[in-house]
C-alpha positions in Angstrom: -0.1 0.0 0.0 0.8 3.1 -1.1 0.4 6.5 0.3 -1.5 9.2 -2.3 -3.0 12.8 -1.9 -5.4 13.7 -4.0 -6.3 17.6 -4.1 -9.1 19.7 -5.4 -9.9 23.5 -5.2 -13.7 23.9 -6.2 -15.7 26.8 -7.9 -16.4 28.7 -4.0 -12.6 28.3 -3.1 -13.0 25.2 -1.1 -10.2 23.3 -1.3 -10.4 19.5 0.2 -7.4 17.5 0.6 -7.9 13.3 0.5 -4.8 11.4 2.3 -5.9 7.3 0.9 -4.2 4.2 0.9 -3.8 2.5 -2.6 -2.8 -0.1 -3.7 -0.2 -0.5 -6.4 -1.4 -3.8 -7.5 -5.4 -3.6 -7.3 -6.4 -0.5 -6.9 -7.6 -0.3 -3.5 -8.5 2.9 -2.2 -8.2 3.3 1.8 -9.2 6.9 2.8 -6.6 8.2 5.8 -7.7 11.5 6.6 -9.8 14.2 4.7 -9.5 18.1 5.2 -11.9 20.8 3.6 -11.3 24.0 4.4 -13.7 26.7 3.2 -13.6 30.9 3.6 -16.3 33.0 4.1 -15.9 36.7 4.3 -12.8 37.2 6.4 -13.6 33.6 7.9 -11.2 30.8 7.7 -13.3 26.6 8.0 -11.2 23.3 8.3 -13.0 20.3 8.9 -10.6 17.3 9.7 -11.7 13.7 9.0 -9.5 10.6 9.9 -10.7 7.3 9.5 -8.9 4.6 11.8 -7.5 1.8 9.9 -9.5 -1.7 10.8 -8.3 -3.4 13.1 -6.5 -6.1 12.6 -6.4 -9.4 14.1 -3.6 -11.8 15.4 
């Protein structure tokens, strides 16, 4: 699995960044973190979402 950063800027000025683990062989993608930045006048809103990894059983 490799860590990949994807980002996009929307027409309203919102910026979104996604951190994903991706398998280079099969293309499976697991979202780890999402950050969304929005401007409203002079205020900036930052929304961060973290997805914990699936538990590993031994």
